[in-house]
C-alpha positions in Angstrom: 0.0 0.0 0.0 1.4 3.4 -1.1 0.8 6.7 0.6 -0.4 9.6 -1.5 -0.8 13.2 -0.2 -3.4 15.5 -1.8 -3.5 19.2 -1.1 -7.0 20.6 -1.6 -10.3 19.0 -0.8 -12.3 20.6 -3.6 -14.0 18.6 -6.4 -10.8 17.5 -8.1 -9.0 16.7 -4.8 -11.9 14.7 -3.6 -12.3 12.8 -6.8 -8.6 12.0 -6.8 -8.7 10.8 -3.1 -11.7 8.6 -3.9 -10.0 7.1 -6.9 -6.8 6.3 -5.0 -8.7 4.9 -2.0 -10.7 2.6 -4.2 -7.4 1.3 -5.7 -6.3 0.3 -2.2 -3.9 3.2 -1.6 -3.6 5.2 1.5 -4.5 8.9 1.2 -3.7 12.0 3.3 -6.0 14.8 2.2 -4.8 18.1 3.4 -6.9 21.3 3.5 -7.2 24.3 5.8 -10.3 22.9 7.5 -9.6 19.2 7.3 -12.6 18.7 5.2 -13.2 15.8 2.8 -14.9 12.5 2.2 -15.3 9.9 4.9 -13.4 6.7 3.9 -11.2 4.3 5.9 -8.3 4.8 3.5 -8.5 8.6 3.5 -7.0 10.6 6.4 -8.3 14.1 6.7 -5.7 16.6 7.9 -6.2 20.3 8.7 -3.0 22.2 7.8 -1.6 25.3 6.1 0.0 24.0 2.9 2.2 27.1 2.6 4.1 25.8 5.6 6.8 23.8 3.8 8.2 22.3 7.0 4.8 21.0 8.1 3.9 19.8 4.6 7.2 18.0 4.4 6.4 16.1 7.6 3.0 15.1 6.3 4.5 14.0 3.0 7.3 11.9 4.4 7.1 8.4 2.9 4.6 9.4 0.2 5.1 8.4 -3.4 3.3 11.4 -4.7 2.1 14.9 -3.7 -0.9 16.2 -5.6 -1.5 19.9 -6.0 -5.3 20.1 -6.2 -5.5 23.4 -4.4 -7.7 26.3 -5.7 -7.1 29.7 -4.2 -9.8 32.3 -4.5 -9.9 33.5 -8.2 -9.2 37.1 -7.4 -6.2 36.2 -5.2 -4.2 34.0 -7.5 -1.4 36.5 -7.9 -1.1 36.7 -4.1 -1.9 33.1 -2.9 -0.4 30.9 -5.6 3.3 31.8 -5.4 3.9 30.9 -1.7 1.7 27.8 -2.0 3.4 26.5 -5.2 6.8 27.2 -3.6 5.9 25.2 -0.5 4.7 22.2 -2.6 7.8 22.2 -4.8 10.1 22.5 -1.8 8.3 19.6 -0.2 8.7 17.5 -3.3 12.4 18.3 -3.4 12.8 17.3 0.3 10.8 14.1 0.3 11.2 12.7 -3.2 7.5 12.5 -3.7 6.4 13.1 -7.3 4.7 16.5 -7.5 1.7 16.2 -9.7 0.0 19.6 -10.3 -3.6 20.2 -11.5 -3.0 23.0 -14.0 -5.2 24.7 -16.6 -5.0 26.5 -19.9 -4.4 30.0 -18.6 -0.7 29.9 -19.3 -1.1 29.7 -23.0 -2.9 33.1 -23.2 -5.0 33.9 -26.3 -4.3 31.4 -29.1 -5.6 30.6 -32.6 -6.5 27.0 -33.2 -6.5 24.0 -30.8 -4.1 24.1 -27.8 -1.7 21.2 -27.4 1.0 20.6 -24.8 3.5 22.1 -27.3 1.6 25.4 -27.4 3.9 28.2 -26.0 3.2 29.5 -22.6 2.6 33.1 -23.8 0.1 34.5 -21.3 0.2 38.2 -20.8 -2.4 38.5 -18.0 -1.5 38.2 -14.3 -3.4 34.9 -13.7 -1.9 33.3 -16.7 1.6 34.4 -15.9 1.3 33.0 -12.3 0.1 29.6 -13.7 2.9 29.4 -16.3 5.6 30.4 -13.8 4.5 27.6 -11.5 5.2 25.0 -14.3 8.4 26.7 -15.4 9.7 26.4 -11.8 8.6 22.8 -11.4 10.0 21.8 -14.7 13.3 23.5 -13.9 13.5 21.5 -10.7 12.8 18.3 -12.6 15.5 19.0 -15.2 18.0 19.8 -12.5 17.3 16.5 -10.8 16.0 18.2 -7.6 12.4 16.9 -8.0 10.2 14.7 -10.1 7.3 16.7 -11.5 4.3 16.6 -13.9 1.3 18.7 -14.6 -2.1 17.9 -16.1 -4.2 20.6 -17.7 -8.0 20.7 -18.4 -10.4 23.2 -19.7 -13.5 24.5 -17.9 -14.8 21.8 -15.6 -18.1 19.8 -15.7 -19.0 18.4 -12.3 -20.9 19.4 -9.2 -19.2 21.8 -6.9 -16.7 23.0 -9.5 -16.1 26.7 -10.2 -16.3 27.3 -13.9 -18.5 28.6 -16.7 -20.7 25.5 -16.4 -21.4 26.4 -12.7 -22.8 29.7 -14.0 -25.0 28.1 -16.6 -26.4 24.8 -15.5 -28.2 25.7 -12.3 -30.0 28.5 -14.1 -30.9 26.3 -17.0 -32.4 23.7 -14.5 -34.4 26.5 -12.9 -35.6 28.0 -16.2 -33.8 31.3 -15.5 -32.2 33.4 -18.1 -28.4 33.1 -18.3 -26.5 36.4 -18.8 -22.8 36.1 -19.3 -20.0 37.8 -21.2 -19.5 34.9 -23.6 -20.1 33.9 -27.2 -22.5 31.0 -26.6 -22.0 29.7 -30.1 -18.2 29.4 -30.1 -16.7 25.9 -29.7 -15.5 25.3 -26.2 -13.9 22.3 -24.6 -15.4 21.0 -21.4 -13.4 18.7 -19.1 -15.0 16.3 -16.6 -13.5 16.3 -13.1 -13.5 12.5 -12.9 -11.2 12.5 -16.0 -8.9 15.0 -14.3 -8.5 12.6 -11.4 -7.8 9.6 -13.6 -5.2 11.6 -15.6 -3.3 13.1 -12.6 -3.1 9.7 -10.9 -1.8 8.1 -14.2 0.8 10.9 -14.7 1.9 10.8 -11.0 2.5 7.0 -11.0 4.1 6.5 -14.4 7.8 7.5 -14.6 7.5 8.0 -18.4 5.0 10.8 -17.7 7.2 12.8 -15.5 8.9 15.9 -16.7 6.2 17.1 -19.0 2.6 18.4 -19.0 -0.5 16.5 -20.1 -3.9 17.6 -21.3 -6.8 15.9 -19.6 -8.7 13.7 -22.2 -11.9 15.7 -22.9 -14.8 15.2 -25.3 -15.0 17.1 -28.6 -15.6 20.8 -28.2 -19.2 22.0 -28.4 -20.8 25.4 -28.0 -22.1 26.5 -24.6 -25.5 26.9 -26.2 -25.4 23.2 -27.1 -24.3 22.2 -23.6 -27.2 24.2 -22.1 -29.6 22.8 -24.6 -28.5 19.2 -23.9 -28.9 19.9 -20.1 -32.4 21.3 -20.6 -33.5 18.4 -22.7 -32.2 15.8 -20.3 -33.7 17.6 -17.3 -37.0 18.4 -18.9 -36.4 22.1 -18.4 -37.5 25.0 -20.7 -35.4 25.9 -23.7 -32.4 27.9 -22.4 -32.5 31.6 -22.6 -28.9 32.8 -23.1 -27.9 36.4 -23.4 -24.4 37.7 -24.1 -23.4 40.5 -21.7 -21.6 43.2 -23.7 -18.0 44.0 -22.7 -18.8 47.6 -21.6 -21.3 46.1 -19.1 -18.6 43.7 -17.9 -16.2 46.5 -17.4 -18.6 48.6 -15.5 -19.7 45.7 -13.3 -16.1 45.1 -12.5 -16.0 48.4 -10.6 -18.0 46.9 -7.8 -17.8 43.1 -8.3 -14.4 41.4 -7.9 -15.3 38.4 -9.9 -16.4 40.5 -12.9 -13.3 42.5 -12.6 -11.2 39.4 -12.9 -13.1 38.2 -15.9 -11.9 41.2 -17.9 -8.5 39.5 -18.2 -9.9 36.3 -19.5 -12.6 37.4 -22.0 -10.5 35.8 -24.8 -11.4 32.4 -23.4 -15.1 33.0 -24.1 -15.3 35.3 -27.2 -13.7 32.8 -29.7 -13.2 29.1 -30.1 -11.4 27.6 -27.0 -10.4 24.1 -27.9 -8.1 21.7 -26.1 -6.3 18.8 -27.9 -5.9 15.8 -25.6 -4.8 13.3 -28.2 -1.3 12.9 -26.9 -2.5 11.9 -23.4 -5.0 9.5 -24.9 -2.3 7.8 -26.9 0.5 7.8 -24.2 -1.5 7.2 -21.0 -4.4 5.2 -22.6 -7.2 7.3 -21.1 -10.4 8.1 -23.0 -12.7 10.9 -21.9 -15.9 10.2 -20.2 -18.8 10.6 -22.7 -20.2 14.1 -22.4 -23.8 13.0 -22.0 -22.8 10.6 -19.2 -20.8 13.3 -17.3 -23.7 15.8 -17.9 -26.3 13.4 -16.6 -24.3 12.7 -13.5 -23.7 16.4 -12.9 -27.4 17.3 -13.3 -28.3 14.5 -10.9 -25.9 15.9 -8.3 -27.2 19.4 -8.8 -30.7 18.1 -8.0 -29.5 16.4 -4.9 -28.0 19.7 -3.6 -25.0 20.7 -1.5 -22.7 17.9 -0.5 -23.4 15.7 -3.5 -20.6 14.6 -5.7 -20.6 14.2 -9.4 -17.2 12.5 -9.8 -17.9 8.7 -10.1 -16.0 6.8 -7.4 -13.3 4.8 -9.2 -13.8 6.6 -12.5 
């Protein structure tokens, strides 16, 4: 039985903990409040993961350290650097593989599908923070100080996630109008949290996967209008009413709303095609994406059940 340490008890951290526990591994799930699922193989630990000395003690003897943390969106530039530094330091001190849940922010605006070879050319603060995290981790790997890998997904589908789907699906189920600063007809890749868990575990436990980034296997891109329509049809809800919020309104709203203010930087993710190519991961790691309709059905079911439900299949 191997020990795996997971930092972050959100949807991805929880799904990863469930997956490892069902495989017979021992899991230490670290979060500020010590929250997480109840399972005999999962030890819930309350700790500050920016404390490298404490995290090193918790990670002693572990084969892998998973960065599944998710600081508040408007605090990335402040909260990510010390947290990422502590995690990398811990990996260097303990020898545990550092497997980070990344995203596509580091690429910045691109034309065409994003692959793992797409340059990290972000110009915004959040994108630069995420790309620097990987640059530092990869440098440590190449220098022989640590073993690192990163998996990157697009906007998540799954109950409890914080993404564009979170802003759409509950309103669709309730028959409410959705007003967002997005092009609802542009192709957009959606990534299921259960597939994120499967990919990060595969990358963390396969030596051939270390030292590079991987895209989470995701279904073919579809428009957010199509996603909303599929959800409404499956749930028996009215035809979705989707309204695009003009950029001037987004800018003005950002004067009083921190979240809207942060969205100014990432409008490029939603005003044009935003497509992730995961074919390299599918070939090398042998992982296929969960069918979109299956992931959507499970997510809608969890939304109906309410707070505390999970949409990531155990063992998926």
